[in-house]
Biotite code that builds the C-alpha atoms (Angstrom):
import biotite.structure as struc

atoms = struc.array([
    struc.Atom([0.093, 0.010, 0.010], chain_id="A", res_id=1, res_name="UNK", atom_name="CA", element="C"),
    struc.Atom([1.698, 3.333, -0.974], chain_id="A", res_id=2, res_name="UNK", atom_name="CA", element="C"),
    struc.Atom([1.432, 6.542, 0.667], chain_id="A", res_id=3, res_name="UNK", atom_name="CA", element="C"),
    struc.Atom([-1.332, 8.008, -1.194], chain_id="A", res_id=4, res_name="UNK", atom_name="CA", element="C"),
    struc.Atom([-3.674, 5.223, -0.036], chain_id="A", res_id=5, res_name="UNK", atom_name="CA", element="C"),
    struc.Atom([-3.040, 5.590, 3.523], chain_id="A", res_id=6, res_name="UNK", atom_name="CA", element="C"),
    struc.Atom([-3.868, 9.704, 3.357], chain_id="A", res_id=7, res_name="UNK", atom_name="CA", element="C"),
    struc.Atom([-6.977, 8.680, 1.750], chain_id="A", res_id=8, res_name="UNK", atom_name="CA", element="C"),
    struc.Atom([-7.699, 6.131, 4.379], chain_id="A", res_id=9, res_name="UNK", atom_name="CA", element="C"),
    struc.Atom([-6.834, 8.743, 7.154], chain_id="A", res_id=10, res_name="UNK", atom_name="CA", element="C"),
    struc.Atom([-9.090, 11.376, 5.350], chain_id="A", res_id=11, res_name="UNK", atom_name="CA", element="C"),
    struc.Atom([-11.989, 9.065, 5.343], chain_id="A", res_id=12, res_name="UNK", atom_name="CA", element="C"),
    struc.Atom([-11.709, 8.204, 8.909], chain_id="A", res_id=13, res_name="UNK", atom_name="CA", element="C"),
    struc.Atom([-11.410, 11.938, 9.984], chain_id="A", res_id=14, res_name="UNK", atom_name="CA", element="C"),
    struc.Atom([-14.385, 12.784, 7.939], chain_id="A", res_id=15, res_name="UNK", atom_name="CA", element="C"),
    struc.Atom([-16.564, 11.200, 10.479], chain_id="A", res_id=16, res_name="UNK", atom_name="CA", element="C"),
    struc.Atom([-15.553, 12.865, 13.269], chain_id="A", res_id=17, res_name="UNK", atom_name="CA", element="C"),
    struc.Atom([-16.664, 16.250, 12.061], chain_id="A", res_id=18, res_name="UNK", atom_name="CA", element="C"),
    struc.Atom([-15.134, 19.730, 12.257], chain_id="A", res_id=19, res_name="UNK", atom_name="CA", element="C"),
    struc.Atom([-14.383, 22.063, 14.956], chain_id="A", res_id=20, res_name="UNK", atom_name="CA", element="C"),
    struc.Atom([-17.465, 24.941, 15.101], chain_id="A", res_id=21, res_name="UNK", atom_name="CA", element="C"),
    struc.Atom([-16.184, 28.255, 14.706], chain_id="A", res_id=22, res_name="UNK", atom_name="CA", element="C"),
    struc.Atom([-17.029, 30.282, 18.002], chain_id="A", res_id=23, res_name="UNK", atom_name="CA", element="C"),
    struc.Atom([-17.397, 34.141, 17.729], chain_id="A", res_id=24, res_name="UNK", atom_name="CA", element="C"),
    struc.Atom([-16.752, 36.294, 21.094], chain_id="A", res_id=25, res_name="UNK", atom_name="CA", element="C"),
    struc.Atom([-18.854, 39.228, 19.397], chain_id="A", res_id=26, res_name="UNK", atom_name="CA", element="C"),
    struc.Atom([-22.020, 38.638, 21.606], chain_id="A", res_id=27, res_name="UNK", atom_name="CA", element="C"),
    struc.Atom([-19.937, 38.289, 24.830], chain_id="A", res_id=28, res_name="UNK", atom_name="CA", element="C"),
    struc.Atom([-17.916, 41.569, 24.104], chain_id="A", res_id=29, res_name="UNK", atom_name="CA", element="C"),
    struc.Atom([-21.035, 43.653, 23.494], chain_id="A", res_id=30, res_name="UNK", atom_name="CA", element="C"),
    struc.Atom([-22.612, 42.376, 26.738], chain_id="A", res_id=31, res_name="UNK", atom_name="CA", element="C"),
    struc.Atom([-19.382, 43.398, 28.415], chain_id="A", res_id=32, res_name="UNK", atom_name="CA", element="C"),
    struc.Atom([-20.020, 47.052, 27.321], chain_id="A", res_id=33, res_name="UNK", atom_name="CA", element="C"),
    struc.Atom([-21.622, 47.998, 30.312], chain_id="A", res_id=34, res_name="UNK", atom_name="CA", element="C"),
    struc.Atom([-19.978, 51.451, 31.387], chain_id="A", res_id=35, res_name="UNK", atom_name="CA", element="C"),
    struc.Atom([-21.063, 54.531, 29.023], chain_id="A", res_id=36, res_name="UNK", atom_name="CA", element="C"),
    struc.Atom([-20.197, 58.155, 29.296], chain_id="A", res_id=37, res_name="UNK", atom_name="CA", element="C"),
    struc.Atom([-23.181, 60.347, 29.860], chain_id="A", res_id=38, res_name="UNK", atom_name="CA", element="C"),
    struc.Atom([-21.532, 63.286, 27.601], chain_id="A", res_id=39, res_name="UNK", atom_name="CA", element="C"),
    struc.Atom([-20.836, 61.160, 24.588], chain_id="A", res_id=40, res_name="UNK", atom_name="CA", element="C"),
    struc.Atom([-22.575, 57.927, 25.343], chain_id="A", res_id=41, res_name="UNK", atom_name="CA", element="C"),
    struc.Atom([-19.150, 55.904, 24.244], chain_id="A", res_id=42, res_name="UNK", atom_name="CA", element="C"),
    struc.Atom([-19.130, 52.321, 25.697], chain_id="A", res_id=43, res_name="UNK", atom_name="CA", element="C"),
    struc.Atom([-16.523, 50.948, 27.580], chain_id="A", res_id=44, res_name="UNK", atom_name="CA", element="C"),
    struc.Atom([-15.837, 47.334, 28.657], chain_id="A", res_id=45, res_name="UNK", atom_name="CA", element="C"),
    struc.Atom([-16.536, 46.374, 32.360], chain_id="A", res_id=46, res_name="UNK", atom_name="CA", element="C"),
    struc.Atom([-12.790, 45.622, 32.966], chain_id="A", res_id=47, res_name="UNK", atom_name="CA", element="C"),
    struc.Atom([-11.738, 49.141, 32.058], chain_id="A", res_id=48, res_name="UNK", atom_name="CA", element="C"),
    struc.Atom([-10.180, 51.087, 35.257], chain_id="A", res_id=49, res_name="UNK", atom_name="CA", element="C"),
    struc.Atom([-10.955, 54.128, 36.705], chain_id="A", res_id=50, res_name="UNK", atom_name="CA", element="C"),
    struc.Atom([-7.887, 55.587, 35.366], chain_id="A", res_id=51, res_name="UNK", atom_name="CA", element="C"),
    struc.Atom([-8.721, 55.323, 31.517], chain_id="A", res_id=52, res_name="UNK", atom_name="CA", element="C"),
    struc.Atom([-12.246, 56.749, 32.117], chain_id="A", res_id=53, res_name="UNK", atom_name="CA", element="C"),
    struc.Atom([-10.776, 59.542, 33.668], chain_id="A", res_id=54, res_name="UNK", atom_name="CA", element="C"),
    struc.Atom([-8.259, 59.970, 30.976], chain_id="A", res_id=55, res_name="UNK", atom_name="CA", element="C"),
    struc.Atom([-11.290, 59.794, 28.396], chain_id="A", res_id=56, res_name="UNK", atom_name="CA", element="C"),
    struc.Atom([-13.096, 62.377, 30.512], chain_id="A", res_id=57, res_name="UNK", atom_name="CA", element="C"),
    struc.Atom([-10.344, 64.896, 30.434], chain_id="A", res_id=58, res_name="UNK", atom_name="CA", element="C"),
    struc.Atom([-8.794, 64.266, 27.115], chain_id="A", res_id=59, res_name="UNK", atom_name="CA", element="C"),
    struc.Atom([-11.996, 63.890, 24.895], chain_id="A", res_id=60, res_name="UNK", atom_name="CA", element="C"),
    struc.Atom([-14.346, 66.456, 27.153], chain_id="A", res_id=61, res_name="UNK", atom_name="CA", element="C"),
    struc.Atom([-12.111, 68.555, 29.473], chain_id="A", res_id=62, res_name="UNK", atom_name="CA", element="C"),
    struc.Atom([-13.974, 67.567, 32.167], chain_id="A", res_id=63, res_name="UNK", atom_name="CA", element="C"),
    struc.Atom([-13.392, 65.335, 35.462], chain_id="A", res_id=64, res_name="UNK", atom_name="CA", element="C"),
    struc.Atom([-14.093, 61.521, 36.116], chain_id="A", res_id=65, res_name="UNK", atom_name="CA", element="C"),
    struc.Atom([-17.403, 62.711, 38.072], chain_id="A", res_id=66, res_name="UNK", atom_name="CA", element="C"),
    struc.Atom([-19.093, 64.833, 35.257], chain_id="A", res_id=67, res_name="UNK", atom_name="CA", element="C"),
    struc.Atom([-18.699, 61.666, 32.584], chain_id="A", res_id=68, res_name="UNK", atom_name="CA", element="C"),
    struc.Atom([-19.026, 58.825, 34.822], chain_id="A", res_id=69, res_name="UNK", atom_name="CA", element="C"),
    struc.Atom([-21.051, 56.983, 37.849], chain_id="A", res_id=70, res_name="UNK", atom_name="CA", element="C"),
    struc.Atom([-19.105, 56.691, 41.232], chain_id="A", res_id=71, res_name="UNK", atom_name="CA", element="C"),
    struc.Atom([-18.884, 53.016, 40.818], chain_id="A", res_id=72, res_name="UNK", atom_name="CA", element="C"),
    struc.Atom([-17.670, 52.548, 37.385], chain_id="A", res_id=73, res_name="UNK", atom_name="CA", element="C"),
    struc.Atom([-14.327, 51.578, 36.543], chain_id="A", res_id=74, res_name="UNK", atom_name="CA", element="C"),
    struc.Atom([-13.936, 49.711, 39.796], chain_id="A", res_id=75, res_name="UNK", atom_name="CA", element="C"),
    struc.Atom([-13.636, 46.063, 38.927], chain_id="A", res_id=76, res_name="UNK", atom_name="CA", element="C"),
    struc.Atom([-16.577, 44.135, 41.163], chain_id="A", res_id=77, res_name="UNK", atom_name="CA", element="C"),
])
């Protein structure tokens, strides 16, 4: 039996096993966008830290953290 026949037999055996199903994280990423800026309504993931949110408020809007976000935002729960 040549190598071509062995390869064909292996392909036939593996065909019955089925392939891996592609999984997307788009839905879970969209669900994680739980922090929202009050000024521009930009969404941030729940894991975003308070410093990053403060940087957004000062750089984009010229405001402080409290003007753009709730007090508990940016604190990992």
